[in-house]
LOPADO-5282 format. One record per residue (C-alpha): residue in three letters; x, y, z negated. Coordinates in steps of 0.5 Angstrom, whole numbers, padded with zeros to 4 digits, always signed. Example, Ala and Ser with C-alpha at 12.3 -4.5 7.8 and 13.67 -1.06 7.14 Angstrom:
REM residues 2
ALA+0025-0009-0016SER+0027-0002-0014
//
This chain:
REM residues 336
UNK+0010-0075+0064UNK+0012-0076+0071UNK+0016-0072+0076UNK+0011-0073+0081UNK+0013-0068+0087UNK+0019-0065+0090UNK+0019-0061+0096UNK+0024-0056+0099UNK+0021-0050+0095UNK+0017-0053+0089UNK+0017-0059+0085UNK+0011-0062+0080UNK+0011-0065+0074UNK+0004-0069+0071UNK+0003-0069+0064UNK-0003-0073+0063UNK-0008-0068+0065UNK-0004-0062+0065UNK+0000-0060+0072UNK+0006-0056+0072UNK+0008-0053+0079UNK+0015-0050+0079UNK+0015-0045+0086UNK+0019-0041+0089UNK+0025-0046+0089UNK+0031-0046+0093UNK+0033-0052+0098UNK+0038-0057+0097UNK+0039-0054+0090UNK+0039-0058+0083UNK+0034-0056+0078UNK+0032-0058+0071UNK+0025-0058+0068UNK+0021-0061+0063UNK+0027-0066+0062UNK+0027-0068+0069UNK+0034-0067+0073UNK+0033-0066+0081UNK+0035-0064+0087UNK+0030-0061+0092UNK+0030-0063+0099UNK+0034-0060+0104UNK+0030-0056+0109UNK+0031-0058+0116UNK+0035-0054+0121UNK+0031-0049+0125UNK+0024-0046+0125UNK+0018-0049+0122UNK+0013-0051+0127UNK+0007-0055+0124UNK+0004-0058+0118UNK-0001-0064+0118UNK-0003-0068+0113UNK-0005-0076+0112UNK-0010-0080+0107UNK-0011-0087+0107UNK-0016-0092+0103UNK-0021-0087+0102UNK-0027-0092+0101UNK-0033-0089+0101UNK-0039-0093+0098UNK-0034-0097+0093UNK-0037-0097+0086UNK-0031-0101+0082UNK-0024-0101+0083UNK-0019-0106+0080UNK-0022-0112+0083UNK-0018-0116+0087UNK-0020-0123+0090UNK-0015-0128+0086UNK-0013-0124+0081UNK-0017-0123+0075UNK-0013-0119+0071UNK-0017-0113+0069UNK-0019-0108+0067UNK-0024-0105+0072UNK-0027-0099+0072UNK-0033-0096+0074UNK-0037-0089+0073UNK-0042-0088+0068UNK-0049-0088+0071UNK-0051-0081+0074UNK-0044-0079+0075UNK-0042-0078+0082UNK-0039-0084+0085UNK-0031-0084+0085UNK-0029-0084+0092UNK-0033-0078+0093UNK-0030-0074+0087UNK-0022-0077+0090UNK-0024-0075+0097UNK-0027-0068+0095UNK-0021-0066+0091UNK-0016-0069+0097UNK-0020-0065+0102UNK-0020-0059+0097UNK-0012-0059+0097UNK-0011-0060+0104UNK-0015-0055+0106UNK-0010-0050+0102UNK-0005-0052+0108UNK-0009-0050+0114UNK-0006-0056+0117UNK-0006-0057+0125UNK-0009-0064+0124UNK-0011-0069+0118UNK-0010-0076+0120UNK-0014-0081+0116UNK-0010-0088+0116UNK-0016-0093+0115UNK-0021-0096+0110UNK-0025-0090+0111UNK-0031-0095+0108UNK-0032-0100+0102UNK-0036-0105+0106UNK-0036-0102+0113UNK-0043-0100+0113UNK-0046-0095+0118UNK-0048-0091+0112UNK-0041-0091+0108UNK-0038-0089+0115UNK-0043-0083+0116UNK-0041-0081+0109UNK-0034-0081+0111UNK-0035-0076+0117UNK-0040-0072+0113UNK-0034-0070+0108UNK-0028-0070+0113UNK-0031-0068+0119UNK-0035-0062+0116UNK-0028-0060+0113UNK-0023-0061+0119UNK-0027-0061+0125UNK-0023-0062+0131UNK-0017-0063+0127UNK-0019-0069+0124UNK-0016-0076+0127UNK-0018-0082+0124UNK-0018-0090+0125UNK-0021-0096+0122UNK-0017-0101+0117UNK-0019-0108+0114UNK-0025-0105+0110UNK-0028-0104+0117UNK-0026-0110+0121UNK-0026-0115+0115UNK-0034-0114+0116UNK-0034-0114+0123UNK-0035-0107+0125UNK-0032-0103+0131UNK-0033-0097+0127UNK-0027-0092+0129UNK-0024-0098+0133UNK-0019-0094+0137UNK-0014-0098+0140UNK-0009-0092+0141UNK-0009-0085+0140UNK-0004-0079+0141UNK-0004-0073+0138UNK+0001-0067+0140UNK+0003-0062+0135UNK+0008-0057+0135UNK+0014-0060+0134UNK+0012-0068+0133UNK+0008-0073+0137UNK+0003-0077+0132UNK+0002-0084+0135UNK-0004-0088+0131UNK-0005-0095+0132UNK-0011-0099+0130UNK-0008-0105+0127UNK-0014-0108+0124UNK-0017-0115+0126UNK-0023-0118+0126UNK-0025-0122+0120UNK-0018-0121+0116UNK-0015-0117+0111UNK-0008-0117+0115UNK-0007-0114+0121UNK-0004-0114+0128UNK-0002-0110+0134UNK-0003-0113+0141UNK+0001-0113+0147UNK-0002-0107+0150UNK-0001-0103+0144UNK+0006-0104+0145UNK+0006-0102+0152UNK+0003-0096+0151UNK+0008-0094+0145UNK+0014-0096+0150UNK+0011-0092+0155UNK+0009-0086+0150UNK+0017-0086+0148UNK+0019-0086+0154UNK+0016-0080+0156UNK+0015-0076+0150UNK+0019-0069+0149UNK+0019-0069+0141UNK+0020-0073+0136UNK+0014-0079+0135UNK+0011-0081+0128UNK+0008-0087+0129UNK+0002-0089+0124UNK-0003-0095+0123UNK-0007-0097+0117UNK-0003-0104+0115UNK+0005-0104+0114UNK+0009-0109+0117UNK+0013-0115+0115UNK+0020-0114+0114UNK+0025-0119+0119UNK+0030-0118+0113UNK+0025-0122+0108UNK+0027-0129+0105UNK+0019-0131+0107UNK+0015-0131+0113UNK+0008-0132+0111UNK+0002-0133+0117UNK-0003-0130+0112UNK+0001-0124+0110UNK-0003-0118+0108UNK+0000-0113+0113UNK+0002-0114+0120UNK+0003-0121+0121UNK+0010-0123+0122UNK+0010-0124+0130UNK+0007-0118+0131UNK+0011-0114+0126UNK+0017-0117+0130UNK+0015-0114+0136UNK+0013-0107+0133UNK+0020-0107+0130UNK+0023-0108+0137UNK+0020-0103+0140UNK+0021-0098+0135UNK+0028-0100+0135UNK+0029-0099+0142UNK+0027-0092+0142UNK+0031-0087+0138UNK+0025-0082+0138UNK+0021-0086+0134UNK+0022-0083+0127UNK+0018-0087+0123UNK+0012-0092+0121UNK+0007-0089+0116UNK+0002-0094+0113UNK-0003-0095+0108UNK-0006-0101+0106UNK-0002-0103+0100UNK-0004-0097+0095UNK+0003-0096+0094UNK+0008-0091+0095UNK+0014-0095+0098UNK+0020-0093+0104UNK+0023-0099+0106UNK+0029-0099+0112UNK+0030-0106+0116UNK+0036-0108+0119UNK+0035-0108+0126UNK+0031-0101+0126UNK+0037-0097+0123UNK+0035-0091+0119UNK+0028-0091+0121UNK+0023-0091+0115UNK+0018-0096+0114UNK+0013-0092+0109UNK+0007-0093+0105UNK+0003-0088+0102UNK-0002-0089+0096UNK-0009-0089+0096UNK-0014-0083+0095UNK-0019-0087+0091UNK-0015-0089+0085UNK-0009-0088+0082UNK-0005-0084+0083UNK-0010-0081+0088UNK-0005-0079+0094UNK-0005-0075+0100UNK+0002-0073+0104UNK+0004-0067+0107UNK+0008-0067+0113UNK+0013-0060+0115UNK+0015-0060+0121UNK+0022-0056+0123UNK+0026-0056+0129UNK+0031-0060+0126UNK+0027-0065+0122UNK+0021-0067+0118UNK+0019-0067+0111UNK+0014-0072+0107UNK+0012-0069+0101UNK+0007-0073+0097UNK+0001-0070+0093UNK-0002-0073+0087UNK-0009-0070+0087UNK-0010-0065+0081UNK-0017-0063+0081UNK-0019-0064+0074UNK-0025-0069+0076UNK-0020-0073+0080UNK-0014-0073+0074UNK-0019-0075+0069UNK-0021-0081+0074UNK-0014-0083+0076UNK-0011-0083+0068UNK-0016-0088+0067UNK-0014-0092+0073UNK-0007-0092+0072UNK-0008-0098+0067UNK-0011-0103+0072UNK-0008-0110+0073UNK-0006-0111+0066UNK-0002-0104+0066UNK+0002-0106+0072UNK-0001-0102+0077UNK+0003-0095+0075UNK+0010-0098+0077UNK+0007-0101+0083UNK+0003-0095+0086UNK+0007-0089+0084UNK+0014-0092+0086UNK+0020-0088+0086UNK+0021-0081+0088UNK+0025-0082+0094UNK+0018-0087+0096UNK+0014-0080+0096UNK+0018-0074+0098UNK+0024-0075+0103UNK+0027-0072+0110UNK+0027-0075+0117UNK+0032-0072+0122UNK+0028-0070+0129UNK+0034-0074+0132UNK+0037-0081+0130UNK+0044-0080+0128UNK+0049-0083+0133
//
């Protein structure tokens, strides 16, 4: 049994295939349900201005999960012959749930495909464009760039919503699993931060390397150390950039880096397998809430209950993260 989500007005407990939703809760209030004691998120001050959602690592075309080069731990999972491919099951569930929000926008942060093929990309578009139309914004990940495709290779994208600006970077590098950011992208971000009249949430596929780390690897799995340092410097210099949000690692994690003060460096788990995730952003005048959602259609839960056991049983602890990695508040203005 897991306490999956705690928002300002509801909480969700998953017990295997059973989902218990506790609605109509008061913000910033302690509750106890199913043996879990928790405090709901404090609701930011002012009016609620907009709502948007993100997904990442949707992997259309993938047929086996639990496979990682150099880490042959097992178990791996496939669907049975004749069953719907699991990327379709999981994305259909995510889309169904996100549609209930009537969101202002849906941002897909990379790894749209498994092998970077046109067919897989068009399948992604069939699912997400049909559902969200002009509200859809997306960028490639390493599953596209690694295979040499330029599908969704848009270096920078700006999305102005009521109360927030979303800045989306293409962090992918041709032929590599790791990522990078360019000087042109950093100049664009600096100029955006100078002129923006509202908080900025920065997004990309790859997570950053932390300068607080004791190691510095040129083949870092996320954004390379040199690029990460430059990106962190720009973010630290502009107090209206209120966080960076990535996918790629298939985990829920929030880090704080010393030079960027209170800024959260966030990773959100994948759609395609356990826990089967999407994130909701509730934008208020006084701040923004990230509310994590585990995809809870019956078909999705059947798949993610299987895949929680990947990588020798260690995947659950890695991917699910702590409650504070999943649900948290972001002030609209940096503290002085």
